[in-house]
RODO-961499 format. One record per residue (C-alpha): x, y, z. Coordinates in steps of 0.001 Angstrom, whole numbers, padded with zeros to 6 digits, always signed. Layout:
BEGIN
XYZ ...
***
This chain:
BEGIN
-012609+240111+061074 -014969+237408+062499 -014012+237031+066110 -014795+233170+066034 -012285+232771+063322 -009682+234929+064979 -010017+232699+068177 -009587+229617+066121 -006369+230930+064554 -004958+231889+067781 -005677+228435+069252 -004166+226793+066104 -000982+228929+066322 -000661+228281+069957 -000875+224498+069487 +001727+224741+066639 +003969+226858+068907 +003583+224637+071815 +004151+221571+069663 +007027+222938+067953 +008610+224184+071386 +008144+220631+072748 +009740+219103+069639 +012688+221618+069941 +013058+220981+073641 +013216+217151+072871 +015767+217780+070069 +017813+219857+072428 +017640+217150+075096 +018717+214500+072585 +021507+216582+071096 +022951+218059+074312 +021715+216326+077491 +021272+212670+076203 +023836+212902+073416 +026370+210712+075258 +023776+207822+076058 +022493+207740+072372 +026010+207819+071149 +026882+204797+073291 +023731+203061+072206 +024466+203669+068568 +028052+202529+069031 +026970+199355+070615 +024490+198578+067872 +027146+198866+065221 +030208+197504+066932 +031322+194154+068124 +034001+193921+070967 +036262+190959+070568 +038478+190044+073677 +042101+189431+073037 +043240+187193+075910 +046659+187855+077465 +049082+185038+077161 +049458+183712+080743 +053154+183613+081741 +054941+180295+081974 +056221+178409+085052 +059649+177193+084554 +062240+175325+086803 +065573+176723+087972 +067119+175688+084646 +064238+177366+082738 +062758+174195+081670 +059020+174847+080968 +056457+173207+083346 +053343+175192+082479 +052722+177115+079386 +049663+178603+077575 +048325+177434+074296 +046040+179920+072249 +042630+178191+071579 +039100+179371+070368 +035600+178625+071139 +033065+178653+068296 +029779+180253+069255 +026411+180574+067363 +024774+184086+067822 +021071+183164+067093 +020242+186975+066999 +022239+187205+063811 +021892+183581+062443 +018030+184011+062559 +017979+187511+061094 +016886+187353+057306 +018623+190552+056449 +021902+189251+057657 +021354+185710+056491 +020754+186996+052967 +024273+188053+052673 +025572+184434+053026 +023118+183236+050234 +023901+186137+048143 +027514+185161+048132 +026544+181441+047334 +024573+182637+044263 +026992+185244+043154 +030092+182847+043329 +028242+180331+041055 +027727+182881+038206 +030049+182496+035286 +031096+186208+035462 +032309+185814+038995 +035814+184673+037925 +036478+187775+035980 +035612+190223+038802 +037979+191983+041025 +037431+192197+044882 +035448+195439+044548 +033167+194241+041788 +032486+190935+043698 +031646+192884+046844 +029185+195060+044746 +027765+192061+043064 +027105+190196+046414 +025319+193179+047754 +023066+193413+044725 +022153+189763+044983 +021328+190301+048602 +018800+192968+047768 +017413+190651+045151 +017033+187728+047645 +015358+189883+050207 +012758+190913+047824 +012228+187528+046243 +012185+185020+048997 +010236+184547+052272 +012280+185516+055315 +011878+182063+057098 +013107+180394+053859 +016204+182688+053859 +017067+181837+057459 +016732+178094+056739 +018626+178058+053418 +021343+180109+055054 +021643+177643+058062 +021783+174743+055651 +024596+176556+053683 +026574+177367+056871 +026199+173789+058270 +027395+172388+054779 +030620+174449+054895 +031523+174483+058561 +030402+170968+059861 +033494+168949+058553 +036162+171547+059784 +034320+171488+063110 +034649+167739+063379 +030936+167269+063438 +028259+165605+061277 +025727+167918+059619 +022905+166537+061684 +024874+166886+064760 +025743+170402+064234 +021957+171208+063285 +020771+169592+066354 +023187+171476+068559 +022051+174815+067002 +018287+174242+066918 +018075+172248+070130 +019382+174991+072306 +017135+177519+073823 +019836+180180+074373 +020771+182811+071899 +024523+182522+072456 +025561+178849+072056 +029163+177393+072478 +029473+174814+069733 +033121+173705+070086 +035535+174634+072746 +039393+174585+072817 +039906+174499+069081 +043620+174668+068205 +044587+178182+066848 +045324+176822+063330 +041938+175075+062944 +040299+178206+064359 +042072+180372+061826 +040882+178241+058978 +037247+178270+060218 +037488+182136+060468 +038585+182344+056863 +035743+180082+055741 +033151+182238+057601 +034622+185480+056233 +035016+184070+052651 +031500+182691+052370 +029911+185695+054181 +028361+183230+056674 +026521+185090+059415 +025959+184174+063156 +029192+182264+063804 +031425+183957+066252 +034872+183206+067591 +036237+183848+071059 +039896+183629+071715 +041015+182070+075049 +044072+180415+076441 +044368+176649+077557 +046935+175793+080168 +049247+172861+079437 +051560+171042+081588 +054597+169497+080024 +055246+167027+082759 +051695+166588+084158 +052696+163914+086760 +055617+165694+088340 +055355+168410+091077 +051727+168411+090756 +050838+169837+094277 +053465+172353+093875 +052828+173762+090404 +049127+173538+090759 +046518+174156+088045 +044041+176754+086678 +040342+176797+086276 +037835+178900+084307 +035686+181718+085475 +032689+182459+083385 +031308+186060+083006 +028497+187453+080868 +028701+190729+079020 +025823+193238+078490 +024734+191258+075392 +024485+188186+077463 +027393+186478+075840 +029282+184096+078146 +033246+184630+078378 +035735+182385+080000 +038803+183564+081911 +041546+181356+083068 +042583+181930+086656 +044889+180114+089070 +043101+177665+091437 +045786+175729+093118 +049504+175859+093899 +051893+178301+092281 +049203+178996+089699 +047068+180311+092434 +049568+182214+094629 +051338+183884+091750 +048117+184800+089954 +048602+188367+089913 +051992+188078+088081 +051053+185128+085779 +047786+186533+084597 +048707+189496+082451 +046033+191887+081101 +043636+191098+078398 +043285+193350+075426 +040251+193962+072950 +039402+194907+069460 +036130+196302+068055 +034655+195393+064754 +032354+197721+063095 +029137+196849+061236 +027250+198867+058600 +023526+199992+058772 +022577+196743+057341 +024413+194789+060267 +027233+193387+057965 +030757+193585+059063 +032615+196480+057407 +035497+194769+055612 +038977+196093+056176 +038022+198087+059245 +040049+197086+062264 +038323+199334+064593 +040005+200228+067976 +042678+197961+069198 +043939+197479+072831 +046740+194979+072799 +047077+192445+075587 +049893+192497+077962 +051435+189160+078610 +051902+187871+082146 +055307+187447+083743 +057085+183998+083745 +057547+182466+087041 +060891+180773+087713 +060786+178254+090487 +063621+176906+092565 +062992+173324+091828 +065225+171238+089482 +062981+168967+087406 +065718+166431+087043 +065952+166140+090852 +062176+166339+091080 +062029+163330+088747 +064362+161213+090906 +062572+162124+094056 +059169+161052+092789 +060327+157959+091129 +061957+156719+094376 +059185+157836+096513 +056727+155756+094293 +059144+152783+094428 +059261+152959+098286 +055419+153273+098673 +055036+150291+096399 +057856+148140+098096 +056744+148840+101649 +052965+148842+100863 +052123+152442+101786 +049690+154981+099930 +050875+158254+101498 +054094+159921+102059 +056397+162884+101001 +059852+163927+100126 +061239+167347+100525 +064726+168380+099407 +066065+171864+100120 +069371+173656+099572 +070455+174508+103277 +072665+177589+102087 +069696+179389+100427 +066505+177858+101673 +065606+176884+098133 +063201+173920+097536 +065063+171671+095176 +062135+168942+095011 +058874+168410+096746 +056817+165372+096209 +053573+164279+097794 +051579+161104+097447 +048825+160517+096557 +048830+162996+093603 +047135+163488+090237 +047649+164423+086603 +047632+168245+086080 +046175+168065+082557 +043287+165892+083588 +042717+166632+087292 +040868+163595+088119 +039758+162798+091780 +041210+166093+093036 +039197+166023+096200 +041064+162844+097247 +044417+163442+095641 +044904+167166+095923 +046071+167032+099579 +049588+168341+099681 +051306+166026+102184 +054530+167854+102304 +053003+171002+103651 +049582+170061+104959 +049938+166736+106710 +050831+167019+110363 +052248+164043+112266 +054129+163268+115493 +057747+163088+114151 +059210+160656+116580 +062945+160602+117070 +063799+163042+114336 +062710+165776+116631 +065421+164867+119237 +067843+167152+117680 +065967+170122+119392 +066723+168986+122952 +070148+167775+122035 +071286+170852+120029 +069820+173151+122663 +071693+171593+125511 +074920+171723+123287 +074176+175325+122229 +073808+176473+125907 +076983+174715+126885 +075357+172345+129234 +076991+169426+127548 +079833+168454+125160 +079730+165804+122442 +081495+163492+124815 +079591+164198+127961 +078176+160917+129496 +074498+160590+130099 +072757+158105+132352 +070020+156402+130500 +068469+154511+133507 +068921+151176+131830 +065657+151611+129646 +063128+152701+132324 +062723+156213+133888 +059928+157013+136369 +059580+160359+138374 +056097+161140+139553 +053722+160973+136504 +056466+161047+134033 +057461+157540+132654 +059861+157104+129772 +060919+153832+128294 +063303+152686+125839 +063097+149592+123693 +066903+149363+123760 +068023+149703+127293 +071337+151522+127962 +073217+152448+131126 +075371+155406+130202 +075990+156839+126579 +077812+159820+125450 +076021+162668+123965 +076818+161446+120471 +075814+157936+121563 +072360+159137+122706 +071637+160391+119132 +073375+157301+117538 +071173+154851+119525 +068150+157302+119481 +067837+156768+123246 +064555+158289+124616 +065601+158596+128217 +068960+160137+127210 +067115+162708+125128 +064713+163490+127866 +067713+164014+130235 +069056+166574+127776 +065710+168182+127716 +065600+168468+131547 +068935+169917+131728 +067703+172604+129221 +064474+173080+131039 +061010+173164+129635 +060940+176929+129222 +064217+177084+127229 +063293+173850+125319 +059934+175338+124121 +061688+178491+123165 +064149+176411+120970 +061026+174600+119565 +059680+177960+118447 +062934+179255+117085 +063308+176026+115016 +059830+177044+113428 +057605+174387+114868 +054148+175299+115603 +054016+178101+112913 +053702+178273+109170 +057022+178472+107321 +055752+181121+104822 +056320+179097+101583 +054486+180682+098686 +051947+177883+098541 +048334+177969+099886 +046882+175653+102558 +050141+175262+104567 +049571+173744+108193 +051425+175319+110979 +051594+172145+113075 +050984+172046+116798 +053908+172732+119308 +052939+174479+122572 +054101+174422+126149 +051092+173119+128096 +052896+173308+131387 +052424+169574+131765 +055563+167612+132744 +054381+164383+130938 +053740+166371+127651 +057297+167970+128108 +058975+164595+128522 +057084+163163+125319 +057932+166213+123211 +061621+165772+123858 +061434+162381+121989 +058876+163179+119329 +055343+162928+120733 +052883+165501+122118 +053532+167702+119070 +052875+167791+115376 +055026+168853+112438 +054861+168857+108597 +057596+167179+106383 +058566+170729+105173 +059089+171798+108649 +061469+168931+109387 +063432+169591+106259 +063938+173167+107282 +064792+172219+110924 +067642+170070+109744 +068565+172988+107364 +069525+174750+110642 +072132+172095+111354 +073380+171888+107783 +073344+175675+107338 +075430+176861+110305 +072534+177724+112696 +070211+179722+110716 +066567+178792+109890 +065766+180185+106494 +062394+180941+105064 +061756+178370+102320 +061958+179780+098764 +059868+178088+096040 +059903+181093+093479 +063347+182195+092451 +062437+185019+089976 +059875+186766+087911 +060890+187198+084358 +059430+189063+081502 +059090+187482+078011 +062225+189272+076729 +064267+187662+079479 +064454+190664+081729 +064450+189696+085406 +061628+191772+086983 +062102+190731+090640 +064270+188160+092403 +063568+186657+095837 +066756+186610+097876 +067829+184450+100987 +066001+185320+104153 +066929+184318+107563 +063870+183619+109638 +065671+183054+112909 +069197+182469+114314 +068929+179027+116171 +072265+177699+116797 +075806+178977+116937 +077900+177858+113951 +080101+175734+116066 +077032+173980+117665 +075733+173194+114077 +078990+171808+113070 +079146+169580+116389 +075644+168445+115550 +076618+167483+112040 +079313+165281+113414 +077060+163677+116014 +074413+162908+113272 +077104+161157+111213 +077363+158631+113826 +073766+157722+113366 +074515+156549+109841 +077784+154825+110860 +077910+151080+111974 +076028+150810+115327 +073650+153652+114531 +069927+153456+113584 +070363+154647+110050 +073083+152516+108523 +070875+151963+105482 +070947+155603+104785 +074633+155427+103700 +075829+156473+100319 +079089+154934+099112 +081779+157461+098771 +079990+160186+100885 +079605+161044+104593 +076062+161300+105520 +074545+162857+108630 +070846+162539+109650 +068315+160931+112071 +065676+158336+111888 +062123+158565+113224 +059452+156164+113960 +056124+157087+115739 +052724+155436+116324 +050072+156870+114157 +047564+159260+115985 +043992+158349+116038 +041805+161350+115314 +039192+159954+117824 +041919+159812+120476 +044936+157768+121417 +046951+155786+118773 +046140+153310+116039 +047673+149980+116901 +050341+148520+114645 +050212+151705+112537 +053280+153976+112163 +054738+156947+110468 +058347+156461+109623 +060873+159085+108483 +064429+159981+107958 +065896+163426+107469 +069492+163641+106259 +072219+165860+104703 +074950+165153+102246 +077872+165542+102274 +077824+165683+106052 +080148+168668+106781 +079395+170756+103671 +075879+169827+102982 +074736+170313+099209 +071145+169332+100121 +068880+168328+103100 +066298+165616+102338 +063364+164627+104514 +061650+161351+103624 +058257+160479+105320 +056357+157237+104724 +052848+157238+106167 +051549+153744+107520 +053654+151232+105598 +052118+147758+105813 +055006+145699+104592 +055883+142341+106576 +059144+142012+104714 +061231+144328+107234 +060381+145796+110576 +058534+149136+110140 +061157+151659+111388 +062535+154851+109856 +065936+153061+109620 +064571+150115+107612 +062058+152029+105342 +062716+155870+105071 +066626+155564+105394 +067150+153324+102490 +064705+155395+100418 +067020+158509+101267 +070119+156603+100219 +068621+155649+096771 +067539+159361+096326 +070837+160854+097483 +073076+158625+095353 +071183+159623+092143 +070924+163283+093197 +074719+163318+093771 +075227+162345+090182 +072740+164944+089007 +074524+167716+091073 +078005+166389+090044 +079039+165935+093603 +082486+164360+093946 +082931+161491+096464 +084906+162291+099378 +085394+158878+100866 +086967+155732+099504 +084535+153264+097871 +085169+149606+098556 +085766+147726+095283 +083470+144711+094685 +085295+141350+095272 +086792+139563+092178 +084962+136510+091450 +086812+133435+089914 +085329+131787+086925 +083014+128773+087922 +081535+126014+085965 
***
């Protein structure tokens, strides 16, 4: 055999063996090593994943009245990758041509499907690809523009004018409208229009309890295909703090496409059902909340103020019955949030003035240093000792313990504080919860400022309401100590977590934060604070016919952030309870910088009458029965 020929044969065989070996190795790598990667790639190419959003849990009040609920909506997107693909676009044109043929009416579903696919092959072989895409676009616009609420030119401009490949056309379409559009897209074999389900949050009473309920926002994410998805998350208030319970878990569904890219009809693909979020039941009563907000608005208007708050609690449980802050906003529109989103009830800190006098008074009484009848020398309106100078606008010689509170005497209160001593006084301040957050389930709460500086002047001023800062919520809880037999309770704004079937998943029980006073001391303090509302006290305008009221007024110059105080600018307040000896509620009213000239700007002339109006209406709402006789109006004789 020719040696040269033999060498050539060996070389050729070697090349074939090596080539086939490499090919075999490649096939083995594809089949075994890279199998999973290629399978996933093929799966992605022929499947479309649709997110099934979880229904966000509702927020309801204590009577299960819905305050926030979720509405299913859809966003219509245009997928230009599919819209501009002539192989896919031909399907829509094929349906258009097929449905116009006379024999169409006599066909069953299977025959129609086969007929459309045949026409599609014909169109692809007959027409230019660009013409197919343009004709399909015109066909889709003609069918979908009106249901989308858009003109044909407007829809075309939105599609062709966008540089992106995944374009949102219409957001927040109601579910029934979106369903009709889906049916139109599927029925007419229109390609490139996709629907994304989502949830829109809706607030049933958007101007009530706005800072408390809070609101949601949207977070945008992009998937591997570059498609944008929107998720609703809590941004503020209960919507934010209870996010993990309200949110639920999204589900998903996959739709399969055939080798030509068309959706396989009747194939539901894999399905992961969504899991709904839990409903959050609040402690507030929306009937009481409405009363509180109406009267707060009326007071701000009457006394020419822009800011203020009302907090009402149940002193037996620590539950918040109502909480209103001004200014506020509309939950559904959320305009000027940067200016109105400040929750005055838990974030504003102010020097409380005379409402804080209960700390020194109750402390001295609790330690057995005085009795309700103990006489206290009030230095005739002026006390001076070293650097400490205490004045009183209504000079008095000697007053009883109850008289000091009734007349709101600064020097008398400081005398009680001195008997208690600064160390014990500031321990009581801490026990009452001042200078620390209350732990309410709302974000952004202020702790206030209440600390022992070791300065005698600061101590004297703290006894009657300066040199410390509080929040309206802290003041309501502090008077809850007196109303609730000496215990300071943690505020409760969430009552329970409830599943959609009504099952209570978790309840939030009463929780004692600190024992501040003996029950007997609390009872004596209620009696002493009754005198404040009676004739001769500073809060006679807080009275409610038929009921005994206990409470205390407060008036303080407004602090200037640059130092000192703002001349002729006050924060006025009243904190009261009703009925006095068995309180059903404690209510704190704070009005910031009233500018009225109709009355003197005191807690007793502005905050106290606001409390009276709220309390009388809430008594009717709570069906409280009067315990005191109500004077009948005089009978007037007829006149000409």
